[in-house]
C-alpha positions in Angstrom: -19.2 -8.5 -20.4 -17.2 -10.4 -17.9 -17.8 -9.7 -14.0 -14.9 -9.5 -11.8 -13.8 -11.2 -9.6 -15.3 -14.5 -10.4 -15.0 -16.3 -7.0 -14.8 -19.9 -6.3 -15.3 -21.8 -3.0 -15.3 -25.4 -2.2 -13.9 -28.4 -0.1 -10.3 -29.6 -0.8 -9.6 -31.4 -4.0 -11.7 -34.1 -5.5 -15.0 -33.1 -3.7 -16.8 -31.2 -6.7 -20.2 -31.7 -4.9 -19.4 -28.8 -2.4 -18.0 -26.4 -4.8 -19.6 -23.1 -5.7 -18.9 -20.2 -8.2 -20.1 -16.8 -7.9 -20.1 -13.6 -9.8 -19.8 -10.1 -8.5 -22.4 -7.9 -10.4 -21.5 -4.4 -11.5 -22.5 -1.3 -9.5 -25.4 -0.6 -11.9 -27.1 -3.7 -10.1 -27.5 -1.7 -6.7 -30.8 -3.2 -6.0 -31.9 -7.0 -6.1 -34.9 -5.9 -8.2 -32.6 -4.6 -10.9 -30.9 -8.1 -11.4 -32.1 -10.2 -14.2 -33.7 -13.6 -13.0 -31.6 -16.7 -13.8 -33.1 -19.2 -16.3 -31.3 -22.1 -14.6 -32.9 -23.4 -11.6 -29.5 -24.4 -10.2 -28.3 -20.6 -10.3 -29.7 -18.3 -7.5 -29.1 -14.7 -6.6 -27.7 -13.9 -3.1 -26.8 -10.7 -1.7 -23.7 -11.0 0.5 -23.1 -8.8 3.6 -19.8 -6.9 4.1 -17.0 -9.0 5.4 -13.3 -8.5 6.4 -10.6 -10.8 5.3 -7.1 -11.4 4.2 -5.8 -12.0 0.7 -2.7 -13.4 -0.9 -2.1 -12.4 -4.5 -0.6 -14.4 -7.1 -0.5 -14.9 -10.8 -0.7 -17.9 -12.9 -3.6 -20.4 -14.2 -6.2 -21.5 -11.9 -5.8 -25.1 -10.4 -7.2 -26.5 -7.2 -3.7 -27.7 -6.3 -2.2 -24.1 -6.8 -5.1 -22.6 -5.0 -4.7 -24.9 -1.9 -0.9 -24.5 -2.0 -1.3 -20.7 -1.8 -4.0 -21.1 1.0 -1.9 -23.1 2.9 0.9 -20.3 2.6 -1.3 -17.8 3.6 -2.3 -19.8 6.7 1.2 -20.1 7.8 2.0 -16.3 7.1 -1.1 -15.5 9.3 0.2 -17.8 12.2 3.7 -15.9 11.8 1.5 -12.6 12.3 -0.1 -13.7 15.5 -3.2 -15.8 14.6 -1.9 -18.8 15.9 -5.2 -20.5 15.6 -5.5 -20.2 12.1 -4.8 -23.9 10.9 -4.2 -25.1 7.5 -7.4 -27.3 7.9 -9.6 -24.1 8.6 -8.1 -22.5 5.8 -8.5 -25.1 3.3 -12.2 -25.7 4.2 -12.9 -21.7 4.2 -10.8 -20.0 1.5 -12.2 -18.5 -1.6 -10.5 -18.1 -4.9 -10.9 -14.7 -6.7 -10.0 -14.6 -10.2 -9.9 -11.1 -12.0 -9.1 -11.9 -15.9 -10.5 -13.5 -18.8 -9.5 -16.9 -19.6 -7.6 -15.6 -22.8 -5.3 -13.8 -20.4 -1.7 -15.0 -20.4 -1.0 -16.8 -17.1 1.7 -14.5 -16.1 -0.4 -11.8 -16.4 -3.5 -13.1 -14.6 -4.5 -11.9 -11.1 -5.6 -14.3 -8.6 -6.2 -14.2 -4.9 -6.9 -16.6 -2.1 -9.1 -15.0 0.5 -10.0 -15.9 3.8 -12.8 -14.4 6.0 -11.4 -12.9 9.7 -13.5 -12.4 12.6 -13.3 -9.0 14.2 -10.7 -10.3 17.0 -8.5 -12.0 14.4 -8.5 -8.6 12.4 -7.7 -6.6 15.5 -4.7 -8.9 16.2 -3.5 -8.3 12.7 -4.0 -4.5 12.7 -2.8 -3.8 16.2 -0.4 -6.7 16.9 -2.4 -7.4 20.1 -4.5 -10.3 21.0 -7.4 -8.4 23.1 -8.4 -11.6 24.8 -4.9 -11.9 26.6 -4.3 -8.2 26.7 -7.1 -7.5 29.1 
């Protein structure tokens, strides 16, 4: 069975050495002890703490170029929404691609997301429309 989402993170195009892929396990694996041990030494299990972020949802087939284009569009939208320090360079280095569908799904029906983690301060700016650093 496929896990969803599948997550891919890495440096900009052409730098495959820094790319990682991750899989979200189903709820039945609610403890690290319940997760089967990987047989490949390059695969490791990691518990990721809760995070706050923003997403840009889109359809289509996965490609690094399309993901980077969507990440840059997300950075631009975040700047328009008040996160003036959200540079394209930061987003391109930090974004994760989330894919939710099996590979045989027609591209127009695929759900993809570009996700970028936010600090508490950045989340507050988006939620409240206020930069608490300058509001005090």
